[in-house]
C-alpha positions in Angstrom: 42.8 9.6 -43.6 45.5 11.2 -45.8 48.4 9.1 -46.4 51.0 12.1 -45.5 49.7 12.7 -42.5 49.4 9.1 -41.4 53.1 8.8 -38.4 53.7 5.0 -37.3 51.9 5.8 -34.4 48.7 6.8 -35.6 48.4 3.7 -37.7 48.7 2.2 -34.9 46.2 4.3 -32.3 43.8 5.0 -35.3 42.3 1.6 -36.0 41.8 0.9 -32.4 40.2 4.3 -31.5 37.7 3.4 -34.4 37.1 -0.1 -33.2 36.0 0.8 -29.9 34.0 3.7 -31.0 32.8 0.8 -33.3 31.7 -1.3 -31.5 31.1 -0.8 -27.9 29.0 2.7 -28.7 27.6 3.1 -31.7 25.5 0.6 -30.6 24.5 2.6 -27.8 22.9 4.8 -29.7 19.2 3.2 -30.2 18.7 2.8 -25.9 20.0 6.1 -25.2 20.1 8.8 -27.6 16.7 10.0 -25.6 17.5 9.0 -22.3 18.4 10.9 -19.2 21.7 12.6 -18.9 22.7 10.6 -15.9 21.2 7.7 -17.2 23.7 7.9 -19.7 26.7 9.2 -17.9 26.6 5.6 -16.0 27.1 4.3 -18.8 29.9 6.4 -20.3 31.8 5.9 -17.0 32.1 2.3 -17.0 33.0 2.9 -21.3 36.3 5.2 -20.0 37.2 2.2 -17.5 37.8 0.0 -21.3 39.4 3.3 -23.0 41.9 3.2 -20.3 42.5 -0.6 -19.9 43.0 -0.1 -23.6 45.7 2.6 -23.0 44.0 5.0 -24.6 43.3 7.4 -22.3 44.5 10.9 -22.6 45.0 11.5 -26.2 45.2 15.2 -26.3 48.1 15.8 -23.5 51.2 16.2 -23.5 53.9 13.2 -22.0 53.9 14.8 -18.7 50.5 15.2 -17.7 50.5 11.4 -18.8 49.2 11.0 -22.3 50.2 10.0 -25.8 52.1 13.5 -26.1 50.4 13.4 -30.3 50.9 16.2 -32.4 47.9 18.0 -32.7 47.4 17.1 -36.5 47.0 13.3 -35.1 44.9 13.6 -32.3 42.6 15.8 -35.2 42.6 12.3 -37.6 41.5 10.6 -33.8 38.9 13.5 -32.9 37.1 12.6 -36.2 36.7 9.0 -35.7 35.9 10.2 -32.0 33.1 11.8 -34.0 32.0 8.4 -35.2 29.6 8.1 -32.5 29.5 12.2 -32.1 27.3 12.6 -28.5 29.4 9.7 -27.3 33.3 9.5 -28.7 34.7 12.5 -27.7 33.4 12.6 -23.2 34.0 8.6 -23.3 37.5 9.4 -24.0 37.6 12.9 -21.7 38.2 14.9 -24.5 35.4 16.5 -24.7 34.7 20.8 -25.1 34.7 22.4 -23.4 37.6 20.7 -21.1 39.9 19.3 -23.8 40.9 23.4 -24.2 40.7 23.8 -20.3 43.3 21.2 -19.4 45.5 22.2 -23.1 45.4 26.3 -21.1 45.8 24.7 -17.6 48.6 22.9 -18.8 50.5 25.7 -20.1 49.9 28.4 -17.9 48.1 26.6 -15.3 50.7 27.4 -11.9 51.7 24.0 -9.9 49.1 24.9 -7.4 46.9 25.4 -10.2 47.6 21.9 -11.8 47.1 20.0 -8.2 43.6 21.7 -7.6 42.2 21.6 -10.8 43.6 20.3 -13.4 44.5 16.6 -12.6 41.2 15.6 -11.4 40.0 16.4 -14.7 42.5 14.4 -16.2 41.8 11.9 -14.8 38.3 12.5 -15.6 36.9 12.7 -12.0 35.1 16.1 -12.7 34.4 18.1 -15.6 35.1 21.7 -16.2 32.8 24.9 -17.7 34.5 28.1 -19.2 32.7 31.4 -19.8 33.1 34.3 -21.5 30.4 34.7 -23.9 27.8 37.5 -22.4 24.0 38.2 -23.5 24.7 42.2 -22.6 28.1 42.0 -25.7 28.5 40.9 -28.8 29.9 37.2 -28.6 32.2 38.0 -31.3 34.2 40.5 -30.0 35.7 39.3 -27.0 37.3 42.1 -25.6 34.3 44.5 -24.8 33.2 42.5 -21.7 30.8 43.7 -18.2 32.1 41.0 -16.2 34.2 42.9 -13.5 36.9 40.8 -11.5 38.3 43.6 -8.8 40.8 42.4 -6.2 40.2 43.1 -2.8 43.4 41.8 -0.8 44.4 38.4 -1.5 41.0 37.3 -3.5 39.4 38.8 -6.3 35.1 39.2 -6.5 33.9 39.1 -9.4 30.4 40.3 -10.3 28.5 39.7 -14.1 26.3 38.2 -16.4 27.6 35.0 -18.8 25.4 32.7 -20.9 26.3 29.8 -22.9 28.4 28.5 -20.6 28.4 25.4 -22.1 29.1 22.2 -20.0 28.1 24.1 -15.8 25.5 21.9 -15.1 27.9 19.4 -13.2 31.2 21.3 -13.7 33.7 21.6 -10.8 34.9 24.9 -12.1 34.8 27.3 -14.3 37.3 29.8 -16.5 35.8 33.2 -16.4 36.8 35.9 -18.4 36.5 38.9 -16.5 38.0 42.5 -16.7 40.9 43.5 -14.2 41.9 46.2 -16.0 39.3 48.5 -17.1 42.0 51.0 -17.5 44.2 49.5 -20.2 44.1 48.7 -24.1 41.1 47.0 -24.9 43.3 43.9 -25.7 44.7 43.8 -22.2 41.9 44.5 -19.9 40.7 41.0 -19.3 41.8 37.8 -17.2 41.3 34.3 -17.0 40.3 32.7 -13.2 39.2 29.6 -12.0 36.2 29.4 -10.3 34.9 26.5 -8.1 31.1 26.4 -9.2 30.0 25.7 -5.5 31.8 29.2 -4.3 29.4 31.8 -2.6 27.6 34.0 -5.6 28.1 31.5 -8.6 24.7 31.0 -10.2 23.5 28.8 -12.7 20.1 30.8 -14.0 19.1 27.9 -16.0 20.2 26.0 -18.9 20.0 27.6 -22.7 17.4 26.1 -24.4 18.6 25.5 -27.9 15.8 24.4 -30.5 13.5 23.0 -27.8 16.1 21.5 -26.7 17.5 21.9 -22.4 20.5 20.1 -22.4 21.8 18.7 -19.4 25.1 18.0 -17.8 27.9 18.6 -20.9 25.8 18.6 -23.8 23.7 22.0 -21.5 24.5 25.7 -22.1 24.0 27.1 -19.2 23.8 31.3 -18.0 25.2 32.2 -14.9 25.5 35.0 -12.9 28.4 36.1 -10.3 27.5 38.1 -7.7 30.3 39.3 -5.8 31.6 36.0 -5.9 35.2 35.2 -4.0 37.9 33.5 -5.3 41.8 33.6 -4.1 44.2 35.9 -6.1 45.9 33.0 -6.4 43.2 31.3 -8.9 44.8 33.4 -11.7 45.9 31.8 -15.2 49.1 34.0 -16.2 49.8 37.6 -15.7 46.5 39.7 -15.1 45.7 41.3 -18.8 46.0 37.8 -20.3 42.8 37.0 -20.7 42.5 38.0 -24.4 46.0 36.6 -25.4 44.8 33.3 -23.6 41.8 33.4 -25.4 43.8 32.9 -28.3 45.8 30.6 -27.7 42.8 28.4 -26.4 40.8 29.4 -29.7 43.7 28.4 -31.6 43.8 24.1 -31.1 40.4 24.0 -30.3 39.1 24.9 -34.0 41.0 22.3 -35.3 39.4 19.7 -32.4 36.1 21.3 -33.3 36.6 21.0 -37.8 38.0 17.7 -37.0 34.8 16.2 -35.1 32.8 17.9 -37.8 35.1 16.2 -40.1 33.4 12.6 -38.4 30.4 13.8 -38.3 30.0 14.6 -41.3 31.0 11.1 -42.4 29.1 9.4 -40.2 25.9 11.7 -42.3 27.7 10.8 -45.9 27.1 6.8 -44.7 23.5 7.0 -43.3 22.8 8.9 -47.0 24.4 6.2 -48.9 22.8 3.5 -46.9 19.2 4.8 -47.4 20.0 5.7 -50.5 21.1 2.2 -51.6 18.1 0.5 -49.6 15.0 2.9 -49.8 13.2 1.5 -52.8 10.5 4.5 -53.9 8.7 2.3 -57.3 8.7 -0.6 -59.0 12.1 -2.0 -58.0 13.9 1.4 -58.4 15.5 2.7 -55.3 16.3 6.1 -54.0 20.1 5.4 -55.2 19.7 5.2 -58.7 18.7 9.0 -59.1 20.9 11.5 -60.6 19.7 14.2 -57.5 20.6 11.5 -55.1 23.9 10.1 -57.5 24.7 14.5 -56.8 24.3 14.6 -53.5 27.0 11.8 -52.5 28.9 12.7 -55.0 29.0 16.9 -53.5 29.6 15.3 -50.0 32.0 12.8 -50.7 34.1 15.9 -52.5 33.6 18.7 -49.5 34.6 16.6 -47.0 37.9 15.2 -48.5 38.5 19.4 -49.1 37.3 20.1 -45.7 39.8 17.3 -44.0 42.5 18.2 -45.8 42.4 22.0 -45.4 42.4 20.7 -41.6 45.6 18.8 -41.4 46.9 20.9 -43.0 46.4 24.2 -40.4 47.0 21.4 -37.9 50.6 20.5 -39.1 50.9 24.5 -39.5 49.6 24.6 -36.2 52.2 22.3 -34.7 55.1 23.5 -36.7 54.8 26.9 -36.7 52.1 28.3 -33.8 48.6 28.8 -33.5 49.7 32.8 -34.2 51.4 32.0 -37.9 48.1 30.7 -39.1 45.8 32.4 -38.2 44.5 32.8 -41.5 44.2 29.1 -41.7 42.2 29.3 -39.0 40.0 31.6 -40.4 39.4 29.7 -43.0 38.9 26.0 -41.9 36.5 27.4 -38.6 33.8 28.5 -41.6 34.7 25.9 -44.2 33.9 23.3 -42.7 30.5 23.9 -40.3 29.1 25.2 -43.8 30.2 21.6 -45.2 28.9 19.9 -42.6 25.9 21.6 -42.7 25.4 20.5 -45.9 26.2 17.4 -45.6 23.3 17.0 -42.6 21.4 19.0 -44.9 22.2 16.3 -47.8 21.5 13.4 -45.7 17.7 14.5 -44.3 16.7 14.9 -47.1 17.4 11.7 -48.3 15.5 10.0 -45.3 12.8 12.4 -46.1 10.1 12.7 -43.5 12.7 10.0 -41.2 15.0 12.7 -41.6 13.2 15.4 -39.8 12.0 13.0 -36.4 14.0 11.7 -34.1 13.7 7.9 -35.0 17.4 8.7 -36.2 20.4 10.2 -35.1 20.4 13.3 -37.9 17.8 15.4 -37.1 19.4 16.0 -33.1 22.9 16.3 -34.8 21.7 19.3 -37.2 20.2 20.9 -33.9 22.9 20.8 -31.9 25.5 21.4 -34.6 24.2 24.6 -36.5 25.4 26.7 -34.0 29.2 25.6 -35.8 28.5 28.6 -37.5 28.3 31.1 -34.5 30.4 29.4 -31.6 34.1 30.4 -31.8 34.0 33.6 -33.8 30.8 33.4 -36.6 31.3 32.9 -40.2 31.1 36.3 -40.8 33.9 37.4 -38.7 36.1 35.0 -39.9 35.0 35.3 -43.7 35.8 39.1 -43.0 39.0 38.7 -41.2 40.1 36.6 -44.0 39.4 38.8 -46.8 41.2 41.7 -44.3 44.3 40.0 -44.5 44.4 38.7 -48.5 43.3 42.6 -49.0 46.7 44.1 -46.8 49.0 42.4 -49.5 47.4 45.0 -52.5 47.5 48.0 -50.9 44.4 48.3 -48.4 44.5 49.2 -45.3 42.1 47.5 -42.7 38.9 49.7 -42.8 39.0 48.2 -46.8 41.2 51.7 -48.0 43.7 52.1 -50.6 46.6 53.3 -48.6 47.5 55.6 -51.2 43.8 57.1 -51.3 44.0 58.4 -47.4 44.1 62.1 -46.8 48.3 62.7 -45.8 48.8 65.0 -42.5 50.4 67.6 -42.7 
C-alpha cells in the first residue's frame, strides 16, 4: 500500500482484512481447491458470518446501504488484500463480480421497489446475481450492437434473445439484462437494462461454457442463456429506457478498478510463491534457483511492474472519486490493458520458476492462469482499449477519430 493513499480508516481496516484472509481463507485452498462448488460454498458461508461479526461486511457499499462508505480508492486497496485468496476472498466479503457491479448499479439507479425486492437480499448475502450483456452472434467489444430485444406489452416487457458468458448465472436469483427497447433510436440509445428473475418462464441456462477445459459452477461459471418470450414487469427497468449503454459505462468504470486491484493482489500472491520457490528449490550442489540471474531478473521485473501497476490503478481510482469515471476514461482504458498484462506476465514467470509443478494442479498457479487469461478480453479487449487511448491522445495532434489529419479532410463546397 502506498502511503499517499493511506487514509486513517484504511490504516485501521487493511490489517484486519489482510489478517482475516491469511488466517481464515488461505488455509482452505489446499483442501478445497478442487472440491465441488456446493461443498466449498458451505464452508465460505460460515466464513461470511465471521466477516459480519468482525464488522467487515459491506466494504464497498455506501453508508445508507449498510456499508462503510469507503471511497473507490480505499476499497481498491482492500480488494487487493482480498485477492491474496483469489477464489475465496471477494466472495466471502460479498463483493465478488458480477454482484458488486450489480449492487452499485441498483443502489445508484434502482427504484425503491427494485431495491427492496432485489438489492437488499443481495446486500445481505442471501442471493447472488448475474449480468447478461455479451452475445455469441455479435462482437463483445461492441456493446451497442445487440440482438436481444425487450418489447413492451402492456405492463410487461417480453424479452427474446441469446446471451453467453453470463458469469455466475448458475444459482443466481436474477440477471440484469441488456436488451434493445428502442430499435429506431441512435446506436447508443437503443438498449435498456432490465432485471429478469432467473425463475421467470422463458429464462433458460443452456450450459456453462467450458473455459480451458473447466466448466465451472456457481459464481465461478460462465453461462450461455436464452430468453424465449420471457415476460417481466416494466417496473423491473433500471433507470430510463434507452439508457442501457450509459448505465453500462457507469457500471464498468468502477468495475475496472475492482478488477485491476484484484489483479494486483493476484500478482502479489504469484510473486510471493515465485520467491518462496526460488529461495528453497535446490537445483545442483546446494545451489538454489534464486542464485541464478535469470530468476533474479524475473523477481526484480515483477516487483517493479506490480508497484507501477498499483500506483496507476490507485491514481485512476482517486480521480474517479474526485471527478467521476467519464472524466478519466483514458486512465481507465490504460489500467485495464496494462494491469491485465502485468498479472499474466507475473503468473507466467511464477509458473516457469516452479517448472513442471507450475503447470500442474498441485499449486494454485495453473488454475489462476486459466481463470485470469480472460482478463485481456473481459470488459473490453486489450486492442479496443489501446485503440481508444491512442485515438484520444492523437486528437491533441490534429487527428480526427478515424485517424486522418483534420487539415487533410476533403473540404465541403
